[in-house]
Structures are given as structure tokens and as C-alpha cells.
C-alpha positions as CSV (number, residue, x, y, z in Angstrom):
1,M,284.1,-32.8,187.9
2,Q,285.2,-33.8,184.4
3,N,283.3,-33.1,181.3
4,P,282.1,-36.5,179.9
5,F,282.3,-35.2,176.4
6,E,286.0,-34.3,176.7
7,S,287.1,-37.4,178.7
8,G,285.4,-39.9,176.4
9,H,283.0,-41.3,179.0
10,I,280.0,-40.3,176.9
11,K,280.4,-43.6,175.0
12,N,279.7,-45.4,178.2
13,Y,276.5,-43.4,178.9
14,V,275.2,-44.0,175.3
15,L,275.9,-47.7,175.6
16,L,274.1,-47.8,179.0
17,Y,271.1,-46.0,177.5
18,A,271.0,-48.2,174.4
19,S,271.2,-51.4,176.5
20,V,268.3,-50.2,178.7
21,V,266.2,-49.5,175.6
22,V,267.1,-52.9,174.1
23,I,266.2,-54.7,177.3
24,M,262.8,-52.9,177.4
25,I,262.1,-53.9,173.8
26,L,263.0,-57.5,174.5
27,F,260.7,-57.6,177.5
28,F,257.9,-56.1,175.4
29,I,258.4,-58.7,172.7
30,A,258.5,-61.5,175.2
31,S,255.4,-60.4,176.9
32,T,253.5,-60.2,173.6
33,L,254.7,-63.6,172.4
34,F,253.9,-65.5,175.6
35,N,250.6,-63.8,176.4
36,E,247.8,-66.1,175.6
37,V,244.7,-64.3,174.5
38,E,241.5,-66.1,175.5
39,I,238.6,-66.1,173.1
40,I,235.5,-65.1,175.0
41,E,232.2,-66.4,173.7
42,K,229.4,-64.0,173.3
43,K,226.7,-64.4,176.0
44,E,223.1,-64.2,174.9
45,F,220.2,-63.6,177.2
46,N,217.2,-65.8,177.3
47,T,214.4,-63.9,175.6
48,D,211.7,-66.5,176.2
49,I,208.9,-65.1,178.3
50,K,207.9,-67.4,181.1
51,E,204.3,-67.4,182.3
52,N,203.7,-66.5,186.0
53,T,203.1,-69.7,187.9
54,P,201.2,-69.4,191.2
55,Q,203.4,-70.2,194.1
56,D,202.5,-72.1,197.2
57,P,200.7,-69.9,199.7
58,E,202.2,-71.9,202.5
59,I,205.7,-70.7,201.6
60,K,204.6,-67.0,201.7
61,V,203.1,-67.2,205.2
62,Q,205.9,-66.9,207.7
63,S,205.8,-66.9,211.4
64,E,205.3,-63.5,213.0
65,K,208.2,-64.1,215.5
66,P,211.2,-61.8,214.9
67,K,214.4,-63.5,214.0
68,F,216.4,-61.8,216.7
69,K,215.3,-61.1,220.3
70,L,216.0,-57.7,221.7
71,L,217.3,-57.1,225.2
72,D,214.7,-56.2,227.8
73,K,216.9,-53.4,229.2
74,A,219.0,-51.0,227.1
75,Y,222.5,-50.4,228.5
């Protein structure tokens, strides 16, 4: 194996590293330029206190039948 410092190949390694760094910087700049930042409006809770209104008693009364019917025999 040859020493890259003696054979002059170190220049290729440095150029490769520099090109990778430049490409990363370009992608970072492109992502920050084209990234649209949305302005989020502040949400406020309704602080008005509502009075309790009586609800219809007919709605509260439900039938006593269960919603699902169980099997007569367990398997």
C-alpha cells in the first residue's frame, strides 16, 4: 500500500472532503431558504362562566336492557 502523502493522492482526499462539506452547506442553506415558517395564532380559552341549565330528564332515563346479549352457555 502506498503512502498517500508521498504519492500525491492526499490532494484528492482533501478535495473530496471539501466537496462533501460544501454540498452539506448548500443543502443547509437551501433548506433554510425554502422552509416556510407558519405563524401560529395564540389560542385563548373562553373564560366566560356558563350557568348550569337543567337538562331534560327524559334523556337521562335509559332503558335497562344491556346493549349486548351474552351467550347462555360459556364455551
